[in-house]
Backbone as CSV, one residue per row, in Angstrom:
resi,resn,N_x,N_y,N_z,CA_x,CA_y,CA_z,C_x,C_y,C_z
1,MET,97.489,138.834,188.145,97.860,138.607,186.769,96.796,139.233,185.865
2,ASN,97.239,139.866,184.837,96.382,140.531,183.872,95.539,139.446,183.158
3,GLN,94.279,139.711,182.948,93.382,138.755,182.320,93.803,138.461,180.881
4,PHE,94.360,139.430,180.176,94.793,139.224,178.792,96.056,138.375,178.763
5,THR,96.922,138.550,179.753,98.118,137.724,179.836,97.708,136.267,180.063
6,PHE,96.776,136.069,180.957,96.285,134.704,181.206,95.641,134.116,179.969
7,ALA,94.831,134.910,179.277,94.193,134.418,178.068,95.242,134.061,176.986
8,LYS,96.289,134.866,176.875,97.341,134.568,175.895,98.084,133.304,176.262
9,GLN,98.315,133.086,177.568,98.945,131.867,177.992,98.074,130.659,177.665
10,MET,96.777,130.791,177.871,95.841,129.712,177.522,95.881,129.465,176.003
11,LEU,95.934,130.520,175.239,95.971,130.373,173.780,97.263,129.676,173.373
12,ASP,98.395,130.041,173.954,99.656,129.401,173.653,99.638,127.925,174.024
13,PHE,99.038,127.617,175.163,98.917,126.226,175.612,98.072,125.421,174.609
14,ASN,96.937,125.994,174.188,96.061,125.309,173.249,96.746,125.151,171.888
15,ARG,97.488,126.108,171.463,98.216,126.030,170.218,99.223,124.872,170.269
16,THR,99.981,124.814,171.348,100.979,123.761,171.517,100.332,122.411,171.590
17,THR,99.250,122.300,172.341,98.516,121.025,172.446,97.996,120.583,171.118
18,PHE,97.446,121.503,170.353,96.935,121.200,169.011,98.054,120.733,168.085
19,ALA,99.184,121.438,168.089,100.294,121.061,167.211,100.820,119.666,167.579
20,ASN,100.929,119.364,168.872,101.393,118.046,169.294,100.406,116.943,168.926
21,THR,99.133,117.229,169.083,98.087,116.239,168.746,98.077,115.966,167.236
22,VAL,98.135,117.040,166.450,98.130,116.862,165.006,99.390,116.109,164.537
23,GLY,100.490,116.410,165.150,101.725,115.719,164.807,101.619,114.213,165.103
24,ALA,101.058,113.860,166.276,100.892,112.463,166.605,99.916,111.762,165.677
25,MET,98.805,112.437,165.355,97.828,111.870,164.442,98.430,111.693,163.075
26,SER,99.258,112.626,162.671,99.893,112.535,161.367,100.806,111.329,161.283
27,LEU,101.599,111.120,162.322,102.462,109.935,162.384,101.665,108.638,162.310
28,PHE,100.575,108.605,163.072,99.719,107.433,163.081,99.111,107.189,161.683
29,GLN,98.686,108.244,161.047,98.097,108.140,159.711,99.150,107.655,158.695
30,GLU,100.381,108.166,158.795,101.430,107.735,157.881,101.728,106.245,158.051
31,GLN,101.800,105.795,159.305,102.075,104.361,159.540,100.922,103.492,159.023
32,SER,99.703,103.937,159.279,98.517,103.195,158.793,98.507,103.135,157.259
33,GLU,98.894,104.248,156.641,98.929,104.268,155.189,99.997,103.345,154.637
34,LYS,101.146,103.289,155.283,102.211,102.388,154.854,101.766,100.915,154.990
35,MET,101.115,100.599,156.099,100.619,99.219,156.293,99.554,98.898,155.252
36,MET,98.661,99.802,154.992,97.584,99.565,154.009,98.166,99.394,152.604
37,THR,99.152,100.224,152.264,99.785,100.154,150.945,100.459,98.801,150.773
38,ALA,101.195,98.364,151.812,101.862,97.065,151.736,100.850,95.926,151.575
39,PHE,99.734,96.036,152.302,98.713,95.001,152.195,98.115,94.982,150.795
40,VAL,97.768,96.163,150.299,97.076,96.242,148.979,97.988,95.773,147.852
41,GLU,99.273,96.101,147.984,100.225,95.654,146.936,100.361,94.130,146.904
42,GLN,100.226,93.476,148.070,100.381,92.038,148.105,99.074,91.293,147.829
43,ALA,97.960,91.988,147.885,96.663,91.335,147.664,96.336,91.347,146.176
44,ASP,96.525,90.202,145.561,96.222,90.095,144.132,94.748,90.110,143.835
45,TRP,93.926,89.791,144.795,92.481,89.720,144.583,91.787,91.083,144.550
46,ILE,92.528,92.150,144.939,91.923,93.520,144.875,92.124,94.064,143.462
47,PRO,91.032,94.435,142.802,91.152,94.985,141.462,91.875,96.347,141.433
48,ALA,92.341,96.717,140.266,93.066,97.997,140.104,92.206,99.188,140.564
49,GLU,90.915,99.130,140.250,90.027,100.212,140.656,89.975,100.355,142.190
50,GLY,89.981,99.208,142.874,89.951,99.228,144.339,91.253,99.803,144.899
51,LYS,92.373,99.441,144.287,93.662,99.928,144.727,93.729,101.453,144.506
52,LYS,93.192,101.922,143.369,93.185,103.356,143.101,92.269,104.090,144.081
53,ALA,91.139,103.474,144.428,90.229,104.107,145.377,90.893,104.253,146.758
54,ILE,91.626,103.237,147.173,92.316,103.295,148.471,93.420,104.367,148.424
55,SER,94.127,104.421,147.311,95.174,105.450,147.153,94.576,106.867,147.158
56,ASP,93.467,107.016,146.455,92.779,108.352,146.416,92.277,108.724,147.811
57,MET,91.781,107.740,148.526,91.277,108.028,149.878,92.412,108.512,150.805
58,SER,93.558,107.877,150.683,94.687,108.284,151.499,95.145,109.710,151.149
59,ALA,95.192,110.015,149.858,95.586,111.336,149.410,94.594,112.400,149.871
60,MET,93.303,112.082,149.812,92.269,113.016,150.247,92.382,113.232,151.752
61,LEU,92.642,112.206,152.518,92.774,112.338,153.951,93.963,113.231,154.318
62,ARG,95.112,113.028,153.627,96.260,113.874,153.870,95.940,115.339,153.549
63,LYS,95.288,115.574,152.394,94.965,116.943,152.015,93.990,117.589,153.016
64,THR,92.989,116.850,153.430,91.995,117.370,154.362,92.624,117.718,155.698
65,CYS,93.473,116.834,156.189,94.149,117.091,157.469,95.045,118.313,157.371
66,SER,95.726,118.463,156.246,96.580,119.643,156.031,95.758,120.915,155.990
67,GLU,94.650,120.893,155.302,93.774,122.075,155.226,93.197,122.428,156.600
68,PHE,92.825,121.385,157.367,92.252,121.625,158.685,93.322,122.264,159.573
69,LYS,94.536,121.735,159.568,95.600,122.300,160.381,95.896,123.766,159.973
70,LYS,95.880,124.002,158.665,96.115,125.389,158.194,95.014,126.331,158.710
71,ALA,93.764,125.891,158.637,92.660,126.725,159.074,92.729,127.005,160.589
72,VAL,93.073,126.013,161.364,93.185,126.212,162.828,94.356,127.139,163.148
73,ASP,95.499,126.919,162.462,96.637,127.806,162.657,96.322,129.262,162.351
74,GLU,95.585,129.475,161.240,95.192,130.828,160.878,94.295,131.436,161.981
75,ASN,93.406,130.670,162.541,92.543,131.198,163.583,93.281,131.439,164.901
76,PHE,94.313,130.671,165.165,95.144,130.976,166.317,95.859,132.328,166.120
77,VAL,96.317,132.602,164.917,96.950,133.898,164.607,95.924,135.010,164.812
78,ARG,94.704,134.812,164.334,93.655,135.825,164.484,93.347,136.073,165.982
79,ALA,93.233,135.008,166.742,92.949,135.147,168.178,94.078,135.849,168.896
80,GLU,95.302,135.503,168.524,96.442,136.190,169.139,96.434,137.676,168.826
81,ALA,96.110,138.022,167.596,96.031,139.450,167.204,94.909,140.162,167.981
82,LEU,93.822,139.473,168.217,92.728,140.045,169.002,93.183,140.336,170.428
83,PHE,93.883,139.404,171.020,94.378,139.655,172.388,95.418,140.720,172.444
84,LYS,96.255,140.825,171.411,97.271,141.887,171.404,96.591,143.265,171.301
85,GLY,95.563,143.349,170.423,94.832,144.606,170.281,94.110,145.001,171.539
86,ALA,93.510,144.024,172.222,92.775,144.300,173.456,93.745,144.644,174.572
87,ASP,94.880,144.034,174.616,95.891,144.319,175.644,96.454,145.719,175.468
88,GLN,96.691,146.134,174.218,97.215,147.487,173.951,96.152,148.530,174.288
89,THR,94.903,148.240,174.010,93.817,149.169,174.333,93.700,149.353,175.860
90,GLN,93.853,148.277,176.613,93.740,148.344,178.050,94.916,149.084,178.639
91,ALA,96.107,148.986,178.043,97.280,149.627,178.562,97.225,151.152,178.445
92,GLN,96.452,151.637,177.514,96.372,153.107,177.284,95.570,153.783,178.309
């Protein structure tokens, strides 16, 4: 088996594993956020500033996770392009 083919298969495996892991973490985060929101709405003793802080924290977490996933996906594309270029060079 060609070493570049093997490396591309490893890259595809890692990409799929990452996508599945991020998807599962996203579902967990959404459920946790729903539970926290329900709790905060029912807790009269939490001041409005505290409720806003919790809401802002959830929004920041969603944004950060999205940016992280975007950055990793971009790097997977770069790595795949690197392997394609190296494979084409070796074929010549």
